[in-house]
N, CA, C and O atoms as a CHARMM CRD file, in Angstrom:
* protein
*
  212
    1    1 MET  N    -13.96000   0.72100   1.39000 PROA 1      0.00000
    2    1 MET  CA   -14.51400  -0.29100   0.51000 PROA 1      0.00000
    3    1 MET  C    -13.96300  -1.67000   0.85200 PROA 1      0.00000
    4    1 MET  O    -14.69000  -2.66300   0.88400 PROA 1      0.00000
    5    2 LEU  N    -12.68200  -1.70300   1.10200 PROA 2      0.00000
    6    2 LEU  CA   -12.04900  -2.97800   1.42000 PROA 2      0.00000
    7    2 LEU  C    -12.61700  -3.54700   2.71000 PROA 2      0.00000
    8    2 LEU  O    -12.94500  -4.73100   2.78400 PROA 2      0.00000
    9    3 LEU  N    -12.73100  -2.70700   3.71800 PROA 3      0.00000
   10    3 LEU  CA   -13.27800  -3.16000   4.99800 PROA 3      0.00000
   11    3 LEU  C    -14.71100  -3.65400   4.82800 PROA 3      0.00000
   12    3 LEU  O    -15.07900  -4.68300   5.39300 PROA 3      0.00000
   13    4 ASP  N    -15.51700  -2.93700   4.06100 PROA 4      0.00000
   14    4 ASP  CA   -16.90100  -3.37100   3.83100 PROA 4      0.00000
   15    4 ASP  C    -16.95300  -4.74000   3.16000 PROA 4      0.00000
   16    4 ASP  O    -17.78700  -5.57400   3.51400 PROA 4      0.00000
   17    5 ALA  N    -16.06700  -4.97400   2.19600 PROA 5      0.00000
   18    5 ALA  CA   -16.04000  -6.26900   1.50800 PROA 5      0.00000
   19    5 ALA  C    -15.67000  -7.38900   2.47700 PROA 5      0.00000
   20    5 ALA  O    -16.25800  -8.47000   2.44400 PROA 5      0.00000
   21    6 LEU  N    -14.69300  -7.12000   3.33700 PROA 6      0.00000
   22    6 LEU  CA   -14.28200  -8.13900   4.30900 PROA 6      0.00000
   23    6 LEU  C    -15.37300  -8.42300   5.33000 PROA 6      0.00000
   24    6 LEU  O    -15.62800  -9.58000   5.66300 PROA 6      0.00000
   25    7 ILE  N    -16.01500  -7.37600   5.82700 PROA 7      0.00000
   26    7 ILE  CA   -17.09300  -7.55500   6.79800 PROA 7      0.00000
   27    7 ILE  C    -18.24600  -8.31800   6.17500 PROA 7      0.00000
   28    7 ILE  O    -18.81200  -9.21500   6.80000 PROA 7      0.00000
   29    8 ASP  N    -18.59500  -7.96400   4.94300 PROA 8      0.00000
   30    8 ASP  CA   -19.69000  -8.64600   4.25700 PROA 8      0.00000
   31    8 ASP  C    -19.36000 -10.11800   4.04100 PROA 8      0.00000
   32    8 ASP  O    -20.21300 -10.98100   4.24800 PROA 8      0.00000
   33    9 ALA  N    -18.13700 -10.40800   3.62700 PROA 9      0.00000
   34    9 ALA  CA   -17.73200 -11.80000   3.40100 PROA 9      0.00000
   35    9 ALA  C    -17.79000 -12.58700   4.70800 PROA 9      0.00000
   36    9 ALA  O    -18.24200 -13.73200   4.72400 PROA 9      0.00000
   37   10 ARG  N    -17.34600 -11.99300   5.77400 PROA 10     0.00000
   38   10 ARG  CA   -17.36800 -12.67900   7.07100 PROA 10     0.00000
   39   10 ARG  C    -18.80400 -12.91200   7.54400 PROA 10     0.00000
   40   10 ARG  O    -19.13200 -13.97700   8.06600 PROA 10     0.00000
   41   11 ARG  N    -19.64700 -11.91000   7.35500 PROA 11     0.00000
   42   11 ARG  CA   -21.04800 -12.01500   7.77300 PROA 11     0.00000
   43   11 ARG  C    -21.75900 -13.14300   7.02600 PROA 11     0.00000
   44   11 ARG  O    -22.56000 -13.87500   7.60600 PROA 11     0.00000
   45   12 ARG  N    -21.45800 -13.27300   5.73900 PROA 12     0.00000
   46   12 ARG  CA   -22.09200 -14.30900   4.92700 PROA 12     0.00000
   47   12 ARG  C    -21.45100 -15.67400   5.13500 PROA 12     0.00000
   48   12 ARG  O    -21.97200 -16.68300   4.65800 PROA 12     0.00000
   49   13 GLY  N    -20.33700 -15.71500   5.83500 PROA 13     0.00000
   50   13 GLY  CA   -19.63500 -16.98400   6.00800 PROA 13     0.00000
   51   13 GLY  C    -18.97500 -17.43500   4.72400 PROA 13     0.00000
   52   13 GLY  O    -18.86500 -18.63200   4.45700 PROA 13     0.00000
   53   14 ALA  N    -18.53500 -16.47000   3.92800 PROA 14     0.00000
   54   14 ALA  CA   -17.92900 -16.78900   2.63800 PROA 14     0.00000
   55   14 ALA  C    -16.64000 -17.58300   2.82800 PROA 14     0.00000
   56   14 ALA  O    -15.89100 -17.36100   3.77900 PROA 14     0.00000
   57   15 ASP  N    -16.39700 -18.51000   1.90500 PROA 15     0.00000
   58   15 ASP  CA   -15.14700 -19.25800   1.95700 PROA 15     0.00000
   59   15 ASP  C    -14.02100 -18.40100   1.37700 PROA 15     0.00000
   60   15 ASP  O    -14.26000 -17.28900   0.90400 PROA 15     0.00000
   61   16 SER  N    -12.81800 -18.91500   1.41500 PROA 16     0.00000
   62   16 SER  CA   -11.67000 -18.12200   0.98700 PROA 16     0.00000
   63   16 SER  C    -11.72600 -17.76400  -0.50000 PROA 16     0.00000
   64   16 SER  O    -11.24700 -16.70000  -0.89300 PROA 16     0.00000
   65   17 ALA  N    -12.29700 -18.62700  -1.32200 PROA 17     0.00000
   66   17 ALA  CA   -12.40000 -18.32200  -2.75400 PROA 17     0.00000
   67   17 ALA  C    -13.35700 -17.15400  -2.99000 PROA 17     0.00000
   68   17 ALA  O    -13.08000 -16.27500  -3.80600 PROA 17     0.00000
   69   18 GLU  N    -14.47800 -17.14700  -2.27800 PROA 18     0.00000
   70   18 GLU  CA   -15.42500 -16.03600  -2.41000 PROA 18     0.00000
   71   18 GLU  C    -14.81600 -14.73500  -1.89800 PROA 18     0.00000
   72   18 GLU  O    -14.96700 -13.67700  -2.51000 PROA 18     0.00000
   73   19 THR  N    -14.13400 -14.83400  -0.77900 PROA 19     0.00000
   74   19 THR  CA   -13.49800 -13.64200  -0.20600 PROA 19     0.00000
   75   19 THR  C    -12.43100 -13.11100  -1.15800 PROA 19     0.00000
   76   19 THR  O    -12.34200 -11.90200  -1.37300 PROA 19     0.00000
   77   20 ALA  N    -11.63000 -13.99400  -1.72500 PROA 20     0.00000
   78   20 ALA  CA   -10.59800 -13.58500  -2.67900 PROA 20     0.00000
   79   20 ALA  C    -11.22500 -12.91000  -3.89700 PROA 20     0.00000
   80   20 ALA  O    -10.69300 -11.91700  -4.39500 PROA 20     0.00000
   81   21 ALA  N    -12.34500 -13.43700  -4.37800 PROA 21     0.00000
   82   21 ALA  CA   -13.02600 -12.83300  -5.51900 PROA 21     0.00000
   83   21 ALA  C    -13.52500 -11.43300  -5.17400 PROA 21     0.00000
   84   21 ALA  O    -13.41400 -10.51600  -5.98800 PROA 21     0.00000
   85   22 GLU  N    -14.07500 -11.26700  -3.97200 PROA 22     0.00000
   86   22 GLU  CA   -14.53900  -9.94200  -3.55600 PROA 22     0.00000
   87   22 GLU  C    -13.38000  -8.96600  -3.44700 PROA 22     0.00000
   88   22 GLU  O    -13.50000  -7.81000  -3.85200 PROA 22     0.00000
   89   23 LEU  N    -12.26200  -9.42300  -2.90500 PROA 23     0.00000
   90   23 LEU  CA   -11.10200  -8.54400  -2.76900 PROA 23     0.00000
   91   23 LEU  C    -10.54500  -8.15200  -4.13600 PROA 23     0.00000
   92   23 LEU  O    -10.10500  -7.01800  -4.32500 PROA 23     0.00000
   93   24 ARG  N    -10.56200  -9.08600  -5.09200 PROA 24     0.00000
   94   24 ARG  CA   -10.12500  -8.74200  -6.44400 PROA 24     0.00000
   95   24 ARG  C    -11.05500  -7.70600  -7.05800 PROA 24     0.00000
   96   24 ARG  O    -10.59400  -6.78900  -7.73700 PROA 24     0.00000
   97   25 ALA  N    -12.35000  -7.83700  -6.82900 PROA 25     0.00000
   98   25 ALA  CA   -13.30800  -6.85800  -7.35600 PROA 25     0.00000
   99   25 ALA  C    -13.07000  -5.47800  -6.74600 PROA 25     0.00000
  100   25 ALA  O    -13.11900  -4.46800  -7.44900 PROA 25     0.00000
  101   26 VAL  N    -12.81600  -5.43700  -5.45600 PROA 26     0.00000
  102   26 VAL  CA   -12.52400  -4.15600  -4.79200 PROA 26     0.00000
  103   26 VAL  C    -11.24600  -3.55700  -5.36900 PROA 26     0.00000
  104   26 VAL  O    -11.19600  -2.35500  -5.63100 PROA 26     0.00000
  105   27 ALA  N    -10.22100  -4.36700  -5.57100 PROA 27     0.00000
  106   27 ALA  CA    -8.95800  -3.87100  -6.12200 PROA 27     0.00000
  107   27 ALA  C     -9.16200  -3.30700  -7.52400 PROA 27     0.00000
  108   27 ALA  O     -8.60300  -2.26300  -7.85900 PROA 27     0.00000
  109   28 ARG  N     -9.96400  -3.99200  -8.35100 PROA 28     0.00000
  110   28 ARG  CA   -10.23900  -3.49100  -9.70300 PROA 28     0.00000
  111   28 ARG  C    -10.96200  -2.15500  -9.64200 PROA 28     0.00000
  112   28 ARG  O    -10.62700  -1.23800 -10.39200 PROA 28     0.00000
  113   29 LEU  N    -11.94100  -2.03200  -8.76600 PROA 29     0.00000
  114   29 LEU  CA   -12.69100  -0.78500  -8.63000 PROA 29     0.00000
  115   29 LEU  C    -11.77800   0.34500  -8.15900 PROA 29     0.00000
  116   29 LEU  O    -11.86000   1.46200  -8.67100 PROA 29     0.00000
  117   30 GLN  N    -10.92000   0.06500  -7.19900 PROA 30     0.00000
  118   30 GLN  CA    -9.99900   1.08500  -6.71500 PROA 30     0.00000
  119   30 GLN  C     -9.03400   1.52200  -7.81100 PROA 30     0.00000
  120   30 GLN  O     -8.67800   2.69800  -7.88700 PROA 30     0.00000
  121   31 THR  N     -8.60800   0.59200  -8.65900 PROA 31     0.00000
  122   31 THR  CA    -7.72300   0.92700  -9.77300 PROA 31     0.00000
  123   31 THR  C     -8.43000   1.85600 -10.74900 PROA 31     0.00000
  124   31 THR  O     -7.83700   2.82800 -11.21700 PROA 31     0.00000
  125   32 VAL  N     -9.67900   1.57300 -11.05900 PROA 32     0.00000
  126   32 VAL  CA   -10.44900   2.41400 -11.97500 PROA 32     0.00000
  127   32 VAL  C    -10.62400   3.81300 -11.39500 PROA 32     0.00000
  128   32 VAL  O    -10.45000   4.80600 -12.10200 PROA 32     0.00000
  129   33 VAL  N    -10.96600   3.89400 -10.12300 PROA 33     0.00000
  130   33 VAL  CA   -11.14700   5.20000  -9.48200 PROA 33     0.00000
  131   33 VAL  C     -9.83600   5.97700  -9.49600 PROA 33     0.00000
  132   33 VAL  O     -9.83400   7.17400  -9.78500 PROA 33     0.00000
  133   34 ARG  N     -8.72100   5.31800  -9.18800 PROA 34     0.00000
  134   34 ARG  CA    -7.41800   5.98800  -9.20200 PROA 34     0.00000
  135   34 ARG  C     -7.10200   6.51000 -10.59700 PROA 34     0.00000
  136   34 ARG  O     -6.59700   7.62400 -10.73600 PROA 34     0.00000
  137   35 GLN  N     -7.39200   5.72100 -11.63700 PROA 35     0.00000
  138   35 GLN  CA    -7.13100   6.15600 -13.00800 PROA 35     0.00000
  139   35 GLN  C     -8.01400   7.34300 -13.38200 PROA 35     0.00000
  140   35 GLN  O     -7.55500   8.27300 -14.04500 PROA 35     0.00000
  141   36 LEU  N     -9.27300   7.31500 -12.96200 PROA 36     0.00000
  142   36 LEU  CA   -10.16900   8.43300 -13.24200 PROA 36     0.00000
  143   36 LEU  C     -9.68400   9.70900 -12.56200 PROA 36     0.00000
  144   36 LEU  O     -9.66400  10.77600 -13.17600 PROA 36     0.00000
  145   37 LEU  N     -9.29500   9.59700 -11.30400 PROA 37     0.00000
  146   37 LEU  CA    -8.80800  10.76600 -10.57900 PROA 37     0.00000
  147   37 LEU  C     -7.50600  11.29000 -11.17900 PROA 37     0.00000
  148   37 LEU  O     -7.29700  12.50100 -11.25000 PROA 37     0.00000
  149   38 SER  N     -6.64600  10.39600 -11.60200 PROA 38     0.00000
  150   38 SER  CA    -5.40300  10.80400 -12.23300 PROA 38     0.00000
  151   38 SER  C     -5.68800  11.53500 -13.54300 PROA 38     0.00000
  152   38 SER  O     -5.07200  12.56100 -13.83000 PROA 38     0.00000
  153   39 GLY  N     -6.60200  11.01800 -14.32000 PROA 39     0.00000
  154   39 GLY  CA    -6.99300  11.66800 -15.56900 PROA 39     0.00000
  155   39 GLY  C     -7.62300  13.02000 -15.32800 PROA 39     0.00000
  156   39 GLY  O     -7.38600  13.95900 -16.08800 PROA 39     0.00000
  157   40 LEU  N     -8.41600  13.13400 -14.29000 PROA 40     0.00000
  158   40 LEU  CA    -9.05200  14.40100 -13.94500 PROA 40     0.00000
  159   40 LEU  C     -7.99700  15.43000 -13.55300 PROA 40     0.00000
  160   40 LEU  O     -8.07100  16.58500 -13.97300 PROA 40     0.00000
  161   41 ALA  N     -7.01900  15.01900 -12.75300 PROA 41     0.00000
  162   41 ALA  CA    -5.95100  15.92600 -12.34400 PROA 41     0.00000
  163   41 ALA  C     -5.15300  16.39500 -13.55900 PROA 41     0.00000
  164   41 ALA  O     -4.79000  17.56900 -13.64200 PROA 41     0.00000
  165   42 THR  N     -4.88000  15.50200 -14.49100 PROA 42     0.00000
  166   42 THR  CA    -4.14300  15.86100 -15.70300 PROA 42     0.00000
  167   42 THR  C     -4.94100  16.83800 -16.53700 PROA 42     0.00000
  168   42 THR  O     -4.39000  17.81200 -17.05000 PROA 42     0.00000
  169   43 THR  N     -6.23200  16.59100 -16.68000 PROA 43     0.00000
  170   43 THR  CA    -7.10100  17.47500 -17.45900 PROA 43     0.00000
  171   43 THR  C     -7.15700  18.85800 -16.83900 PROA 43     0.00000
  172   43 THR  O     -7.13100  19.86100 -17.55200 PROA 43     0.00000
  173   44 THR  N     -7.23400  18.91900 -15.52200 PROA 44     0.00000
  174   44 THR  CA    -7.28600  20.19900 -14.82200 PROA 44     0.00000
  175   44 THR  C     -5.99700  20.98200 -15.03700 PROA 44     0.00000
  176   44 THR  O     -6.03500  22.19100 -15.26900 PROA 44     0.00000
  177   45 ARG  N     -4.84900  20.29700 -14.96100 PROA 45     0.00000
  178   45 ARG  CA    -3.56800  20.98600 -15.16700 PROA 45     0.00000
  179   45 ARG  C     -3.42700  21.49100 -16.59200 PROA 45     0.00000
  180   45 ARG  O     -2.93500  22.59900 -16.80200 PROA 45     0.00000
  181   46 THR  N     -3.84600  20.70500 -17.57700 PROA 46     0.00000
  182   46 THR  CA    -3.68200  21.11400 -18.97000 PROA 46     0.00000
  183   46 THR  C     -4.70900  22.14900 -19.38700 PROA 46     0.00000
  184   46 THR  O     -4.54200  22.80300 -20.41600 PROA 46     0.00000
  185   47 ALA  N     -5.77400  22.30900 -18.59900 PROA 47     0.00000
  186   47 ALA  CA    -6.79600  23.30300 -18.91800 PROA 47     0.00000
  187   47 ALA  C     -6.33900  24.70300 -18.54300 PROA 47     0.00000
  188   47 ALA  O     -7.00600  25.67800 -18.89000 PROA 47     0.00000
  189   48 GLY  N     -5.22000  24.82800 -17.84400 PROA 48     0.00000
  190   48 GLY  CA    -4.68500  26.13700 -17.51200 PROA 48     0.00000
  191   48 GLY  C     -5.29900  26.75900 -16.28400 PROA 48     0.00000
  192   48 GLY  O     -5.20700  27.97400 -16.10700 PROA 48     0.00000
  193   49 THR  N     -5.91500  25.98200 -15.43800 PROA 49     0.00000
  194   49 THR  CA    -6.54700  26.55700 -14.25400 PROA 49     0.00000
  195   49 THR  C     -5.51900  27.11600 -13.28000 PROA 49     0.00000
  196   49 THR  O     -5.87600  27.89100 -12.39400 PROA 49     0.00000
  197   50 GLY  N     -4.26300  26.74300 -13.42300 PROA 50     0.00000
  198   50 GLY  CA    -3.22700  27.27300 -12.55500 PROA 50     0.00000
  199   50 GLY  C     -2.72000  28.64300 -12.98600 PROA 50     0.00000
  200   50 GLY  O     -1.88500  29.23500 -12.30300 PROA 50     0.00000
  201   51 ASP  N     -3.21400  29.15100 -14.10500 PROA 51     0.00000
  202   51 ASP  CA    -2.76100  30.43900 -14.63300 PROA 51     0.00000
  203   51 ASP  C     -3.57500  31.61300 -14.11200 PROA 51     0.00000
  204   51 ASP  O     -3.34100  32.74900 -14.52400 PROA 51     0.00000
  205   52 ARG  N     -4.50500  31.37200 -13.23600 PROA 52     0.00000
  206   52 ARG  CA    -5.34200  32.45300 -12.71900 PROA 52     0.00000
  207   52 ARG  C     -4.53700  33.38400 -11.82900 PROA 52     0.00000
  208   52 ARG  O     -3.63900  32.94100 -11.11200 PROA 52     0.00000
  209   53 PRO  N     -4.85500  34.67800 -11.87200 PROA 53     0.00000
  210   53 PRO  CA    -4.11900  35.61700 -11.01500 PROA 53     0.00000
  211   53 PRO  C     -4.40900  35.41700  -9.55400 PROA 53     0.00000
  212   53 PRO  O     -3.86300  36.13200  -8.71400 PROA 53     0.00000
């Protein structure tokens, strides 16, 4: 995702402010995905799926 944002910014000739805004958006999205995955892992552990024979 980060590479795509950088390539897109370069292709469009974006200035540093636009590029910085895109990178902040990518960072926010990655944070949300990490939180979702962390929550999913916690839910899976508390659901007892590790207790299977």
